[in-house]
N, C-alpha and C positions, 0 to 999 in steps of 0.2 A: 526579376532575373535579367541579367544583362544579355544583350543581343549575341555576343560572342559565345556565351554559355549555351544559349538556345540553339545556335548554329551547330555547335559541337554535339549536342544531344540529338538533333535531327540527323546529323551526319552518321552518328553511331547507329541510330535506328535504321537509316537507309542501308548501311552496310549489313546489318543483321538481316534485314528483310531481303536484300539481294542474295545473301548467302542462303537464306531459306528458300528463295525461288530457285536457285541453282540446285540445291539438294532435292527439291521436289522434282525438278526437271530430270535430274540424273537417276534418282532412285525410287521414285514413286510412280507406279504405272497402274493406277486404279481408275475408277469411274466417278470419284467424288473429289478427293483432295486435289489431284492435279488439275482437273478442268474447272472446278468451282472455287475452292479455297485459294488456289494459285491466282485466279483472276481477282479475287477480293484483295489479296496481298499486293498485287501489282499496282492497284490504284493507290494503296496506302504508301507503297514505295515511291511512286511518282510524287505524291503529296509531300513526303519527307524530303525528297530531292529539291522540290521548289522551296520548301521552308528553309533549307540551308541558305538560299539566296535571299529569301523574303521571310524572315522569321516572325514578323508581326504584321498586323493589319490584314487586309484581304480575307475577310471572314467568308467570302463566297468561294474560296479556293476549292473546297470539295466539289462544288458544282462545276467549276472550270475543269477540274481533273476529270469529272464524269464526261463533260463535252469532248475533251481530248480523247478519252478512251473510246467513246462512241464514234468519233471521227476516224480513229485508227481501225475500228471494227468495220466501218463503212468502206474504208479503203480495201479491206480484205474482201468485202463483197464485190468490189470492182476489180479484184485480182491485181492490185497495184504491183505486187512483186513481179508478176509475169510481164505486166505492161512496161515496167522499168528494166526488164531483162535481167533481174537479179535472182531468178529461180534456181540457178546453179550454185548459189552461195548460201550455205546453211545458216550463217550468221543473220542474214537478212530475212530468210524464211522464218527463223525463230523470233527475231526482234519484231518484225512487222506482223507476222502471222500469215497463214495461208487460207484459213477457212472462216467464213462468216458464220456466227451462231448467236441466236437471240439469247441463249442462256448466258453467254459471255456478257452481254449488256446487262442482264439481270444481276450477275455477279458484280460487275462494276458498280451498279446502282447500290447494292448492299454495302459494298466497301465504302462508297461515298456517303451513304447514310450514316455509317459508323463514324466517318470523319466529321460529318456535320454535327453529330452528337458530341464528339470530342471538342469541336470548336465552341459549341454552346457551353459545355462544362468548363472549358478553359477560360472563356470569357467571364462566366459567373465567378470562377475561382479568383481570377485576376481582379475583378471588381471588389470582392470581399477583402483581398489583401490591401488594396488601395484605400479602402474605407477606414 
């Protein structure tokens, strides 16, 4: 598959995932989908956004996304939004987050494991096509 086509597919996936995240944020106020599934989806969204720019190679991308998600969560632990004086802006409170939670890191890990499985399957499939 050509790189342009891959980029388009990842862009479509990113848009759909972003819409899903927005719908979850606006309409779902439960104790499972919003806090856990939303965090799984967000790492997949970040993965797709990176894949728009880098559609091939970088098989460790799920791991890098996990590190980025953990870094963001650690910044929440340090109350980075308040330290930067952005607590009055809802956009930054939502984008960066306000509360550190170990379950968020677990959800990020689950999402990245799913991405790792996808990377393995994608690599196996591509090798079969090339053979």
